[in-house]
C-alpha positions as CSV (number, residue, x, y, z in Angstrom):
1,M,-9.4,-43.9,-37.4
2,A,-9.7,-44.1,-41.2
3,T,-12.3,-46.9,-40.8
4,A,-14.4,-44.7,-38.6
5,A,-14.4,-41.8,-41.0
6,L,-15.2,-44.1,-43.9
7,L,-18.1,-45.7,-42.0
8,L,-19.4,-42.3,-41.1
9,L,-19.3,-41.1,-44.8
10,M,-21.1,-44.2,-45.9
11,M,-23.8,-43.8,-43.3
12,M,-24.3,-40.1,-44.0
13,A,-24.6,-40.8,-47.7
14,C,-27.8,-42.8,-47.0
15,Y,-29.5,-39.6,-45.9
16,G,-28.9,-37.6,-49.0
17,T,-31.6,-37.3,-51.7
18,D,-29.6,-34.7,-53.5
19,A,-27.8,-35.4,-56.7
20,D,-24.5,-34.2,-55.3
21,A,-23.2,-37.5,-53.8
22,D,-19.9,-35.9,-52.6
23,D,-21.8,-33.5,-50.3
24,P,-25.0,-35.3,-49.3
25,V,-28.0,-33.6,-47.6
26,L,-28.3,-34.6,-44.0
27,A,-31.5,-32.6,-43.2
28,R,-34.1,-30.4,-44.8
29,V,-36.5,-27.9,-43.2
30,H,-38.8,-26.5,-45.9
31,Q,-36.4,-25.2,-48.5
32,K,-33.3,-25.0,-46.2
33,T,-30.8,-27.8,-46.3
34,L,-27.9,-29.0,-44.2
35,R,-25.1,-30.7,-46.0
36,L,-22.3,-32.9,-44.9
37,S,-19.7,-30.2,-45.7
38,E,-21.1,-28.0,-43.0
39,L,-19.9,-30.5,-40.3
40,D,-16.2,-30.1,-41.4
41,G,-13.9,-30.0,-38.5
42,M,-16.4,-31.2,-35.9
43,F,-15.1,-34.7,-35.6
44,P,-12.1,-35.5,-33.4
45,I,-9.3,-37.3,-35.1
46,D,-9.5,-40.3,-32.8
47,A,-13.4,-40.5,-32.9
48,T,-14.9,-43.9,-33.5
49,A,-17.7,-44.5,-36.0
50,E,-20.1,-44.6,-33.1
51,D,-18.8,-41.3,-31.7
52,S,-19.0,-39.6,-35.0
53,L,-22.5,-40.8,-35.5
54,L,-23.5,-39.4,-32.1
55,I,-21.9,-36.0,-33.0
56,K,-23.6,-35.9,-36.4
57,N,-27.0,-36.8,-34.9
58,A,-26.7,-34.2,-32.2
59,F,-25.8,-31.5,-34.7
60,V,-28.6,-32.4,-37.0
61,R,-31.1,-32.2,-34.2
62,R,-29.8,-28.8,-33.1
63,W,-29.7,-27.5,-36.7
64,S,-33.3,-28.7,-37.4
65,R,-34.7,-27.0,-34.3
66,E,-33.0,-23.7,-35.1
67,A,-34.1,-23.9,-38.8
68,V,-37.7,-24.6,-37.8
69,L,-37.6,-21.5,-35.5
70,E,-36.1,-19.4,-38.2
71,W,-38.8,-20.5,-40.7
72,E,-41.6,-19.8,-38.2
73,A,-40.1,-16.3,-37.4
74,E,-39.8,-15.4,-41.0
75,R,-43.4,-16.5,-41.6
76,N,-44.6,-14.2,-38.9
77,L,-42.5,-11.1,-39.8
78,P,-44.4,-7.8,-39.7
79,P,-45.2,-6.8,-43.3
80,D,-43.4,-3.4,-42.8
81,M,-40.1,-4.9,-41.6
82,N,-37.3,-4.5,-44.1
83,I,-35.0,-7.4,-43.3
84,D,-32.6,-6.5,-46.1
85,R,-32.1,-3.0,-44.7
86,L,-31.6,-4.3,-41.2
87,V,-29.0,-6.8,-42.5
88,R,-27.2,-4.0,-44.4
89,D,-27.3,-1.7,-41.4
90,Y,-26.0,-4.5,-39.1
91,R,-23.2,-5.3,-41.5
92,A,-22.2,-1.7,-41.8
93,S,-22.1,-1.4,-38.0
94,L,-20.0,-4.5,-37.7
95,V,-17.5,-3.3,-40.3
96,S,-17.3,0.2,-38.8
97,S,-16.8,-1.2,-35.3
98,H,-14.1,-3.5,-36.4
99,Y,-12.2,-0.7,-38.2
100,E,-12.6,1.5,-35.2
101,E,-11.0,-1.2,-33.0
102,V,-8.1,-1.3,-35.5
103,L,-7.7,2.4,-35.4
104,V,-7.7,2.5,-31.6
105,S,-5.1,-0.4,-31.4
106,M,-2.8,1.6,-33.8
107,R,-3.2,5.1,-32.4
108,L,-4.2,4.9,-28.7
109,D,-1.6,6.0,-26.2
110,S,-2.6,4.0,-23.1
111,T,0.0,5.6,-20.8
112,I,-1.6,7.8,-18.2
113,S,0.8,10.0,-16.1
114,R,0.2,10.6,-12.4
115,E,-0.2,14.3,-13.2
116,E,-3.0,13.6,-15.7
117,L,-4.7,11.2,-13.3
118,E,-4.6,13.7,-10.5
119,A,-5.8,16.5,-12.7
120,Y,-8.8,14.5,-13.9
121,Y,-9.6,13.5,-10.4
122,E,-9.5,17.1,-9.1
123,N,-11.9,18.2,-11.9
124,S,-14.3,15.2,-11.4
125,K,-14.5,14.7,-7.7
126,S,-18.2,15.3,-7.5
127,Q,-18.7,12.2,-9.7
128,Y,-17.1,10.0,-7.1
129,L,-19.4,10.2,-4.0
130,L,-19.3,7.1,-2.0
131,E,-22.4,5.0,-2.0
132,R,-21.2,3.0,1.0
133,P,-18.7,3.6,3.7
134,I,-15.0,2.7,3.2
135,V,-12.3,2.1,5.7
136,R,-8.5,1.9,6.1
137,C,-7.9,-0.8,8.7
138,L,-5.9,-3.7,10.0
139,F,-7.7,-7.1,10.1
140,I,-6.8,-10.7,11.0
141,R,-8.8,-13.9,11.1
142,V,-7.2,-16.9,12.7
143,P,-8.4,-20.4,13.6
144,Y,-9.7,-20.9,17.1
145,P,-8.1,-22.3,19.3
146,T,-5.6,-19.7,18.2
147,P,-2.1,-21.0,17.5
148,E,0.5,-19.1,19.6
149,E,-2.2,-16.9,21.0
150,D,0.0,-15.0,23.5
151,R,2.5,-14.3,20.8
152,L,-0.2,-12.9,18.4
153,Q,-1.7,-10.7,21.1
154,Q,1.7,-9.2,21.9
155,L,2.4,-8.5,18.2
156,W,-1.0,-7.1,17.6
157,N,-0.7,-4.6,20.6
158,N,2.9,-3.5,19.8
159,G,3.3,-0.9,17.1
160,K,7.0,-1.3,16.6
161,I,8.1,-1.8,13.0
162,T,10.1,-4.9,14.0
163,D,7.0,-6.4,15.5
164,T,5.0,-5.4,12.4
165,V,7.3,-7.5,10.3
166,A,7.0,-10.3,12.9
167,L,3.2,-10.0,12.7
168,K,3.2,-10.4,9.0
169,N,5.4,-13.5,9.3
170,Y,2.9,-14.9,11.9
171,C,-0.1,-14.2,9.6
172,E,1.7,-15.8,6.6
173,R,2.1,-19.0,8.6
174,L,-1.1,-19.2,10.6
175,S,-3.9,-16.8,9.6
176,E,-6.7,-17.4,7.2
177,V,-7.2,-13.7,6.3
178,S,-4.9,-10.8,7.0
179,L,-4.9,-7.1,6.0
180,L,-1.8,-5.5,7.6
181,D,-1.2,-2.6,5.2
182,P,-2.8,0.5,6.7
183,D,-2.8,2.5,3.4
184,P,-5.4,0.8,1.1
185,W,-9.1,1.5,1.3
186,Y,-11.6,-1.2,1.5
187,S,-15.4,-1.3,1.4
188,L,-16.8,-1.6,4.9
189,D,-19.2,-4.2,3.6
190,D,-16.3,-6.4,2.3
191,I,-14.6,-6.3,5.8
192,A,-17.9,-7.0,7.5
193,Q,-18.4,-10.1,5.4
194,Q,-15.3,-11.6,7.0
195,L,-16.8,-11.2,10.5
196,P,-19.9,-12.8,12.1
197,D,-23.2,-11.2,11.0
198,G,-23.8,-7.8,12.6
199,T,-20.4,-7.5,14.1
200,L,-19.4,-4.5,12.1
201,T,-21.9,-2.1,10.4
202,A,-22.0,1.5,9.2
203,A,-24.0,2.3,12.4
204,N,-21.5,0.9,14.8
205,V,-18.0,1.1,13.2
206,N,-17.2,4.4,15.0
207,S,-17.8,2.8,18.3
208,K,-15.9,-0.4,17.5
209,R,-12.6,1.2,16.3
210,E,-10.5,-1.6,17.8
211,F,-11.6,-5.0,19.1
212,S,-10.8,-8.7,19.1
213,Q,-13.4,-11.4,19.5
214,Q,-13.9,-15.2,19.2
215,D,-16.8,-16.7,17.5
216,G,-17.2,-20.4,16.5
217,S,-14.0,-21.6,14.8
218,F,-12.3,-18.3,14.4
219,R,-10.8,-15.4,16.4
220,Y,-10.9,-11.9,14.8
221,Y,-8.7,-8.8,15.3
222,F,-9.8,-5.4,13.9
223,K,-8.3,-2.0,14.1
224,L,-9.8,1.1,12.3
225,V,-7.3,3.5,10.9
226,E,-9.7,5.8,9.0
227,L,-13.3,5.9,8.0
228,K,-15.0,7.7,5.1
229,P,-18.8,7.6,5.4
230,R,-21.4,7.4,2.7
231,L,-21.7,10.5,0.4
232,E,-18.2,11.7,1.0
233,I,-15.8,12.0,-1.9
234,A,-13.9,8.8,-2.5
235,P,-10.1,9.1,-2.3
236,L,-8.2,8.8,-5.5
237,S,-6.5,5.6,-4.5
238,Y,-10.0,4.0,-4.1
239,V,-11.3,5.0,-7.5
240,E,-8.0,5.1,-9.5
241,E,-8.8,2.1,-11.7
242,Q,-12.2,3.5,-12.5
243,A,-10.7,6.9,-13.3
244,R,-8.1,5.4,-15.6
245,K,-10.9,3.6,-17.5
246,V,-12.8,6.8,-18.0
247,I,-9.6,8.6,-19.3
248,L,-8.9,5.8,-21.7
249,H,-12.5,5.7,-22.9
250,S,-12.3,9.5,-23.6
251,R,-9.1,9.0,-25.5
252,K,-10.6,6.3,-27.6
253,R,-13.5,8.6,-28.5
254,E,-11.0,11.3,-29.5
255,V,-9.1,8.8,-31.7
256,I,-12.2,7.6,-33.4
257,D,-13.7,11.1,-33.9
258,Q,-10.4,12.4,-35.3
259,A,-10.0,9.5,-37.7
260,R,-13.6,9.9,-38.9
261,E,-13.0,13.5,-39.6
262,E,-9.7,12.8,-41.4
263,I,-11.3,10.2,-43.6
264,F,-14.3,12.4,-44.4
265,E,-12.1,15.4,-45.3
266,R,-9.8,13.1,-47.5
267,E,-12.7,11.7,-49.5
268,L,-14.2,15.2,-49.8
269,R,-11.0,16.5,-51.3
270,R,-11.0,13.6,-53.8
271,N,-14.5,14.5,-54.8
272,N,-15.8,11.1,-53.7
273,I,-18.6,12.7,-51.7
274,E,-21.6,14.1,-53.5
275,T,-24.8,15.5,-52.0
276,F,-28.0,16.2,-53.9
């Protein structure tokens, strides 16, 4: 390990034409130089001399390409472009953005009560029109030939709670896909993707409210519980995550705006703001 590092340093020193022998120059593009110290931390502890040389050469090639492009870009800058001002503005934006993140992490209350969520939803329903139909349904996809097919058919047709539990147990053992909770909403497109092409569409879903069919290596069972077509208002449970994100984003803006105003007023009172 030590031998590899020593060999690498000796080889790199040969590249340097700079007077600073402790930090030799590895590459130069016009007036821009790459020194050995800029590769600190790039070499694994157990790297051989050959590995280290490969790493160094790859880095030098990449650095040289980027430096050449930077030189060419600077050479072709529009005469009216103020790079120093752009850099200052970008730095100021980065510093402000970082501080805003710190403020949000310190002040933001991310708890959203059910009452607040429902109140927001009631006031914003018109923003949540469905672009595609959604469904509540039961769905199973099992391999074909179907294991214990008579048992599955009996459980599927029987609505007793005891048989519902038994159906879940069956699906956990033998099905590839199973949706047995009738409460969640799903995109009709997502359900249709689990079936052979064209089996279930927005045009035919109402006429195919319940069916089972076999196709290729699978047998499918589908039962529609409820349908909401395109352009209806999405139920809260379907857009809840999206609604929570909107509420939190609004809170973040309030935190930042309030902090900005507090800082401004404080510095104004201290006479640190002057306008001319």
